[in-house]
LOVO-124591 format. One record per residue (C-alpha): residue number from 0; residue in one letter; x, y, z. Coordinates in nm, 3 decimals. Layout:
BEGIN
NUM;A;X;Y;Z .
...
end
This chain:
BEGIN
0;X;9.034;8.614;2.882 .
1;X;8.804;8.552;2.581 .
2;X;8.898;8.326;2.292 .
3;X;8.750;8.560;2.026 .
4;X;8.616;8.916;2.010 .
5;X;8.352;9.057;1.777 .
6;X;8.204;9.399;1.727 .
7;X;7.862;9.234;1.695 .
8;X;7.796;8.889;1.840 .
9;X;7.465;8.712;1.767 .
10;X;7.322;8.427;1.974 .
11;X;7.092;8.220;1.758 .
12;X;7.104;8.133;1.390 .
13;X;6.734;8.104;1.310 .
14;X;6.528;8.354;1.110 .
15;X;6.625;8.643;1.336 .
16;X;6.998;8.571;1.383 .
17;X;7.082;8.502;1.014 .
18;X;6.876;8.798;0.898 .
19;X;7.047;9.036;1.143 .
20;X;7.392;8.914;1.040 .
21;X;7.324;8.954;0.671 .
22;X;7.135;9.279;0.708 .
23;X;7.414;9.429;0.922 .
24;X;7.670;9.324;0.662 .
25;X;7.472;9.503;0.388 .
26;X;7.465;9.823;0.596 .
27;X;7.839;9.808;0.690 .
28;X;8.049;9.529;0.543 .
29;X;8.349;9.616;0.764 .
30;X;8.181;9.521;1.094 .
31;X;8.323;9.201;1.244 .
32;X;8.029;8.973;1.317 .
33;X;8.016;8.639;1.502 .
34;X;7.709;8.411;1.510 .
35;X;7.659;8.132;1.767 .
36;X;7.441;7.852;1.638 .
37;X;7.488;7.477;1.690 .
38;X;7.247;7.347;1.425 .
39;X;7.358;7.257;1.074 .
40;X;7.001;7.264;0.938 .
41;X;6.784;7.574;0.906 .
42;X;6.404;7.529;0.870 .
43;X;6.137;7.758;0.727 .
44;X;5.903;7.679;1.016 .
45;X;5.590;7.849;0.872 .
46;X;5.589;7.574;0.614 .
47;X;5.545;7.301;0.880 .
48;X;5.167;7.353;0.889 .
49;X;5.124;7.267;0.522 .
50;X;5.369;6.976;0.546 .
51;X;5.137;6.832;0.809 .
52;X;4.849;6.899;0.570 .
53;X;5.020;6.722;0.283 .
54;X;5.071;7.026;0.068 .
55;X;5.445;7.084;0.113 .
56;X;5.758;6.872;0.165 .
57;X;6.027;6.874;0.433 .
58;X;6.289;6.932;0.162 .
59;X;6.120;7.256;0.063 .
60;X;6.148;7.393;0.415 .
61;X;6.511;7.292;0.479 .
62;X;6.843;7.454;0.397 .
63;X;7.197;7.405;0.522 .
64;X;7.289;7.669;0.777 .
65;X;7.632;7.717;0.617 .
66;X;7.470;7.821;0.288 .
67;X;7.278;8.105;0.460 .
68;X;7.555;8.266;0.662 .
69;X;7.776;8.496;0.456 .
70;X;8.146;8.404;0.449 .
71;X;8.230;8.736;0.612 .
72;X;8.041;8.629;0.927 .
73;X;8.221;8.391;1.163 .
74;X;7.992;8.093;1.239 .
75;X;8.059;7.958;1.590 .
76;X;7.903;7.610;1.581 .
77;X;7.840;7.571;1.953 .
78;X;7.574;7.633;2.216 .
79;X;7.562;7.957;2.416 .
80;X;7.565;7.849;2.778 .
81;X;7.573;8.168;2.994 .
82;X;7.604;8.543;2.971 .
83;X;7.840;8.776;3.153 .
84;X;7.696;9.116;3.045 .
85;X;7.913;9.314;3.289 .
86;X;8.219;9.167;3.117 .
87;X;8.067;9.182;2.765 .
88;X;8.113;8.811;2.712 .
89;X;7.924;8.488;2.642 .
90;X;8.045;8.150;2.760 .
91;X;7.988;7.852;2.526 .
92;X;7.903;7.497;2.627 .
93;X;8.254;7.403;2.529 .
94;X;8.389;7.641;2.796 .
95;X;8.521;7.898;2.551 .
96;X;8.438;8.264;2.606 .
97;X;8.347;8.505;2.331 .
98;X;8.355;8.880;2.394 .
99;X;8.169;9.154;2.209 .
100;X;8.101;9.526;2.174 .
101;X;7.734;9.466;2.097 .
102;X;7.529;9.153;2.163 .
103;X;7.212;9.040;1.979 .
104;X;7.010;8.769;2.152 .
105;X;6.763;8.569;1.946 .
106;X;6.769;8.196;2.028 .
107;X;6.402;8.134;1.968 .
108;X;6.172;7.933;2.194 .
109;X;6.212;7.589;2.349 .
110;X;5.936;7.328;2.319 .
111;X;5.844;7.196;2.661 .
112;X;5.721;6.849;2.563 .
113;X;5.795;6.720;2.912 .
114;X;5.525;6.942;3.061 .
115;X;5.261;6.707;2.923 .
116;X;5.282;6.373;3.104 .
117;X;5.341;6.078;2.870 .
118;X;5.376;6.289;2.552 .
119;X;5.743;6.226;2.484 .
120;X;5.690;5.849;2.506 .
121;X;5.408;5.840;2.249 .
122;X;5.485;6.130;2.008 .
123;X;5.525;6.002;1.655 .
124;X;5.319;5.689;1.710 .
125;X;4.968;5.586;1.823 .
126;X;4.835;5.865;1.600 .
127;X;4.989;6.127;1.830 .
128;X;5.138;6.398;1.612 .
129;X;5.271;6.754;1.618 .
130;X;5.369;7.004;1.349 .
131;X;5.593;7.182;1.598 .
132;X;5.882;6.938;1.551 .
133;X;6.093;6.883;1.239 .
134;X;6.126;6.522;1.355 .
135;X;5.753;6.455;1.367 .
136;X;5.577;6.692;1.129 .
137;X;5.563;6.439;0.845 .
138;X;5.391;6.195;1.082 .
139;X;5.100;6.436;1.100 .
140;X;5.036;6.390;0.728 .
141;X;5.087;6.010;0.762 .
142;X;4.823;6.008;1.035 .
143;X;4.569;6.221;0.846 .
144;X;4.604;6.007;0.533 .
145;X;4.537;5.686;0.730 .
146;X;4.226;5.817;0.912 .
147;X;3.891;5.698;0.789 .
148;X;3.667;5.798;1.080 .
149;X;3.671;5.867;1.455 .
150;X;3.755;6.142;1.701 .
151;X;4.028;6.391;1.609 .
152;X;4.150;6.625;1.883 .
153;X;4.360;6.937;1.823 .
154;X;4.516;7.110;2.123 .
155;X;4.652;7.454;2.206 .
156;X;4.842;7.534;2.525 .
157;X;4.857;7.861;2.716 .
158;X;5.021;8.154;2.541 .
159;X;5.273;8.255;2.434 .
160;X;5.365;8.008;2.162 .
161;X;5.521;8.060;1.821 .
162;X;5.254;8.119;1.557 .
163;X;4.945;8.125;1.770 .
164;X;4.728;8.027;1.479 .
165;X;4.919;7.705;1.394 .
166;X;4.727;7.476;1.632 .
167;X;4.402;7.543;1.449 .
168;X;4.546;7.580;1.098 .
169;X;4.630;7.206;1.080 .
170;X;4.282;7.127;1.205 .
171;X;4.125;7.303;0.909 .
172;X;4.358;7.132;0.666 .
173;X;4.270;6.792;0.813 .
174;X;3.900;6.871;0.800 .
175;X;3.926;6.984;0.438 .
176;X;4.118;6.663;0.350 .
177;X;3.833;6.457;0.510 .
178;X;3.574;6.671;0.324 .
179;X;3.748;6.618;-0.010 .
180;X;3.745;6.242;0.057 .
181;X;3.369;6.270;0.146 .
182;X;3.427;6.131;0.498 .
183;X;3.405;6.453;0.708 .
184;X;3.069;6.338;0.846 .
185;X;3.238;6.029;0.992 .
186;X;3.457;6.241;1.220 .
187;X;3.410;6.420;1.547 .
188;X;3.666;6.703;1.543 .
189;X;3.729;6.902;1.860 .
190;X;3.954;7.202;1.928 .
191;X;4.074;7.193;2.287 .
192;X;4.224;7.533;2.363 .
193;X;4.368;7.644;2.700 .
194;X;4.268;7.997;2.603 .
195;X;3.923;8.160;2.610 .
196;X;3.859;8.212;2.236 .
197;X;3.950;8.101;1.885 .
198;X;4.203;8.379;1.847 .
199;X;4.348;8.652;2.069 .
200;X;4.210;8.933;1.852 .
201;X;3.828;8.940;1.844 .
202;X;3.826;9.095;1.496 .
203;X;3.962;8.762;1.357 .
204;X;3.813;8.533;1.623 .
205;X;3.456;8.606;1.502 .
206;X;3.551;8.514;1.144 .
207;X;3.722;8.196;1.261 .
208;X;3.412;8.093;1.448 .
209;X;3.237;8.073;1.110 .
210;X;3.517;7.854;0.971 .
211;X;3.476;7.619;1.266 .
212;X;3.101;7.604;1.221 .
213;X;3.134;7.528;0.853 .
214;X;3.344;7.217;0.931 .
215;X;3.119;7.115;1.221 .
216;X;3.410;7.139;1.467 .
217;X;3.341;7.143;1.840 .
218;X;3.531;7.400;2.048 .
219;X;3.634;7.346;2.412 .
220;X;3.796;7.650;2.565 .
221;X;3.991;7.669;2.893 .
222;X;4.099;7.308;2.822 .
223;X;4.476;7.264;2.882 .
224;X;4.633;6.928;2.790 .
225;X;4.826;6.788;3.085 .
226;X;4.866;6.417;3.013 .
227;X;4.835;6.169;2.728 .
228;X;4.829;5.791;2.709 .
229;X;4.910;5.692;2.354 .
230;X;4.836;5.316;2.367 .
231;X;4.506;5.379;2.551 .
232;X;4.423;5.672;2.319 .
233;X;4.326;5.904;2.601 .
234;X;4.408;6.271;2.663 .
235;X;4.361;6.441;3.001 .
236;X;4.282;6.811;3.021 .
237;X;4.279;7.058;3.305 .
238;X;3.957;7.258;3.272 .
239;X;3.926;7.602;3.429 .
240;X;3.576;7.740;3.492 .
241;X;3.467;8.104;3.499 .
242;X;3.552;8.130;3.870 .
243;X;3.898;7.989;3.829 .
244;X;3.817;7.643;3.971 .
245;X;4.011;7.357;3.807 .
246;X;3.899;7.006;3.728 .
247;X;4.027;6.732;3.505 .
248;X;3.850;6.560;3.219 .
249;X;3.973;6.269;3.008 .
250;X;3.883;6.238;2.639 .
251;X;3.921;5.942;2.404 .
252;X;4.080;6.005;2.061 .
253;X;4.157;5.824;1.740 .
254;X;4.414;6.091;1.647 .
255;X;4.546;6.394;1.831 .
256;X;4.757;6.684;1.715 .
257;X;4.943;6.833;2.013 .
258;X;5.087;7.181;2.035 .
259;X;5.344;7.172;2.319 .
260;X;5.382;7.439;2.586 .
261;X;5.664;7.678;2.499 .
262;X;5.895;7.915;2.685 .
263;X;6.226;8.096;2.657 .
264;X;6.524;7.858;2.656 .
265;X;6.646;7.761;3.001 .
266;X;6.986;7.930;2.952 .
267;X;6.793;8.256;2.894 .
268;X;6.568;8.212;3.192 .
269;X;6.869;8.156;3.420 .
270;X;7.063;8.451;3.283 .
271;X;7.090;8.817;3.399 .
272;X;6.928;8.915;3.067 .
273;X;6.589;8.773;3.165 .
274;X;6.293;8.946;3.324 .
275;X;6.091;8.785;3.603 .
276;X;5.898;8.579;3.348 .
277;X;6.213;8.446;3.187 .
278;X;6.213;8.649;2.863 .
279;X;6.498;8.863;2.729 .
280;X;6.405;9.198;2.881 .
281;X;6.396;9.457;2.602 .
282;X;6.226;9.791;2.526 .
283;X;5.926;9.706;2.307 .
284;X;5.996;9.972;2.044 .
285;X;6.380;10.004;2.034 .
286;X;6.449;9.631;2.118 .
287;X;6.740;9.748;2.335 .
288;X;6.787;9.562;2.663 .
289;X;6.631;9.752;2.950 .
290;X;6.945;9.719;3.168 .
291;X;7.237;9.662;2.936 .
292;X;7.263;9.929;2.669 .
293;X;7.483;9.736;2.428 .
294;X;7.252;9.431;2.419 .
295;X;6.951;9.391;2.190 .
296;X;6.698;9.111;2.153 .
297;X;6.448;9.015;1.887 .
298;X;6.241;8.716;1.781 .
299;X;6.051;8.471;1.993 .
300;X;6.260;8.480;2.317 .
301;X;6.206;8.851;2.391 .
302;X;5.963;9.021;2.630 .
303;X;5.790;9.221;2.359 .
304;X;5.410;9.155;2.361 .
305;X;5.375;9.080;1.991 .
306;X;5.289;8.767;1.799 .
307;X;5.586;8.535;1.778 .
308;X;5.611;8.491;1.403 .
309;X;5.866;8.520;1.121 .
310;X;5.669;8.828;0.998 .
311;X;5.746;8.997;1.331 .
312;X;6.114;8.921;1.288 .
313;X;6.107;9.080;0.940 .
314;X;6.003;9.412;1.099 .
315;X;6.233;9.379;1.397 .
316;X;6.561;9.315;1.210 .
317;X;6.604;9.671;1.065 .
318;X;6.522;9.821;1.407 .
319;X;6.796;9.622;1.580 .
320;X;7.050;9.679;1.303 .
321;X;6.986;10.051;1.273 .
322;X;6.992;10.104;1.652 .
323;X;7.324;9.926;1.688 .
324;X;7.462;10.143;1.410 .
325;X;7.314;10.448;1.581 .
326;X;7.497;10.359;1.900 .
327;X;7.823;10.308;1.712 .
328;X;7.780;10.651;1.552 .
329;X;7.677;10.827;1.878 .
330;X;7.325;10.878;1.756 .
331;X;6.994;10.845;1.943 .
332;X;6.801;10.522;1.931 .
333;X;6.484;10.509;1.727 .
334;X;6.156;10.367;1.857 .
335;X;6.050;10.209;1.528 .
336;X;5.905;9.866;1.612 .
337;X;5.527;9.891;1.653 .
338;X;5.461;9.527;1.729 .
339;X;5.373;9.408;1.381 .
340;X;5.299;9.040;1.338 .
341;X;5.125;8.833;1.078 .
342;X;4.949;8.498;1.084 .
343;X;4.834;8.356;0.749 .
344;X;4.553;8.134;0.878 .
345;X;4.512;7.835;0.643 .
346;X;4.139;7.775;0.651 .
347;X;4.137;7.512;0.376 .
348;X;4.371;7.360;0.118 .
349;X;4.306;7.652;-0.110 .
350;X;4.222;7.950;0.112 .
351;X;4.397;8.164;0.375 .
352;X;4.280;8.442;0.603 .
353;X;4.569;8.690;0.627 .
354;X;4.569;8.824;0.981 .
355;X;4.802;9.115;1.041 .
356;X;4.820;9.319;1.361 .
357;X;5.041;9.521;1.593 .
358;X;5.062;9.606;1.961 .
359;X;4.735;9.611;2.144 .
360;X;4.568;9.391;1.882 .
361;X;4.541;9.680;1.634 .
362;X;4.456;9.538;1.291 .
363;X;4.718;9.653;1.040 .
364;X;4.651;9.496;0.697 .
365;X;4.906;9.548;0.425 .
366;X;4.614;9.549;0.175 .
367;X;4.341;9.742;0.361 .
368;X;4.118;9.765;0.057 .
369;X;4.064;9.392;0.098 .
370;X;3.873;9.268;0.400 .
371;X;4.143;9.072;0.599 .
372;X;3.872;8.846;0.747 .
373;X;3.792;8.700;0.405 .
374;X;3.939;8.362;0.308 .
375;X;4.120;8.413;-0.022 .
376;X;4.286;8.187;-0.273 .
377;X;4.553;8.449;-0.344 .
378;X;4.685;8.425;0.017 .
379;X;4.706;8.044;-0.021 .
380;X;4.940;8.109;-0.316 .
381;X;5.130;8.350;-0.092 .
382;X;5.148;8.091;0.189 .
383;X;5.273;7.817;-0.038 .
384;X;5.489;8.013;-0.284 .
385;X;5.521;8.386;-0.223 .
386;X;5.601;8.400;0.150 .
387;X;5.866;8.120;0.136 .
388;X;6.031;8.299;-0.158 .
389;X;6.039;8.625;0.034 .
390;X;6.190;8.440;0.332 .
391;X;6.471;8.265;0.149 .
392;X;6.543;8.520;-0.124 .
393;X;6.499;8.849;0.060 .
394;X;6.468;8.835;0.439 .
395;X;6.734;8.572;0.518 .
396;X;6.975;8.735;0.271 .
397;X;6.950;9.064;0.456 .
398;X;6.744;9.267;0.216 .
399;X;6.491;9.515;0.348 .
400;X;6.150;9.504;0.190 .
401;X;5.787;9.572;0.266 .
402;X;5.474;9.411;0.131 .
403;X;5.325;9.698;-0.077 .
404;X;5.032;9.873;0.077 .
405;X;4.738;9.922;-0.156 .
406;X;4.629;10.204;0.071 .
407;X;4.912;10.424;-0.051 .
408;X;4.826;10.344;-0.413 .
409;X;4.458;10.418;-0.349 .
410;X;4.542;10.751;-0.188 .
411;X;4.767;10.849;-0.479 .
412;X;4.494;10.754;-0.722 .
413;X;4.237;10.967;-0.537 .
414;X;4.478;11.262;-0.515 .
415;X;4.542;11.245;-0.887 .
416;X;4.166;11.245;-0.958 .
end
């Protein structure tokens, strides 16, 4: 017997979970919603990059979870532990069971620090930093400030990770800091990427190659960080050659920014909701679970092959909410999510390349009259001011909005002429 029952139960109170709860409430205020989330703090994670670069503060990225969840939604401050989809219930770590009519699963990713030998022991000291943790992101800026010369390594693990551009964004901010202090020539900066290119979409990868060249950054692809010795200042990489042969190479560093391997949370991997790879198994356009019709997933933990970003969540939320309402009203599901994601690539302390794309790497700029490969000051303003405002004031509060497309205005202008 369950302890509580909700029409809609949400697992995860990050960007996806809170947005779904508040959006659902705006569509139908009578629906009884429960939200399972153990954390009392909510972070605007896209801001972590510029905290590490010294252009933002932790306070600006942090809110109290209780201030974001509407009072009509029941906040269950506990961990989801297991799923019983045939019984329409979720068991909490406390042992309590919560039942539901519809379930939304969006717990985000887990950071697998332990997969890099020695990392947990040295993170946050010995100039070993990472923007991927709220506990250590400020140490990135402390490290960059203190550096006067030497070797700076920036790593990227195998995909998928949340915000695939973040590992290189902090590298550009660090390089620009060094350039502004007129000490860039005293550094050897190297990007060690487990992948084969600067970015997964060639359209943007070619433009990023020019950014790298401008800073004099060395790129080492197919280099996956497997071990780190903080006191000795050494990092060991597994290097894969073109024929798939693997060798190991050890590099010295004076500072290193580490992006940890990432995966779906263990309680998802071990659940009946997961596919063979451990992700919540959903239809890529309806976001409905492929086996359980009253379960939906969105955000970073799902099987959809899109970029794992807050911008993707913004597009996914209305799809999930509308399709749950469609099921409630005996209507057909709509295949509305096209895989949209966005990655504002901070290429300096005053410029951003706004990369937007959908399934299959299709480039889908909101402002197609502007070349999206161009580094622009206006997108830096968006990164630092506009996008956070949209997150806190619109998306998290459950409003539906779109970044206006200049293409539609241009077409209207041409039609009128």
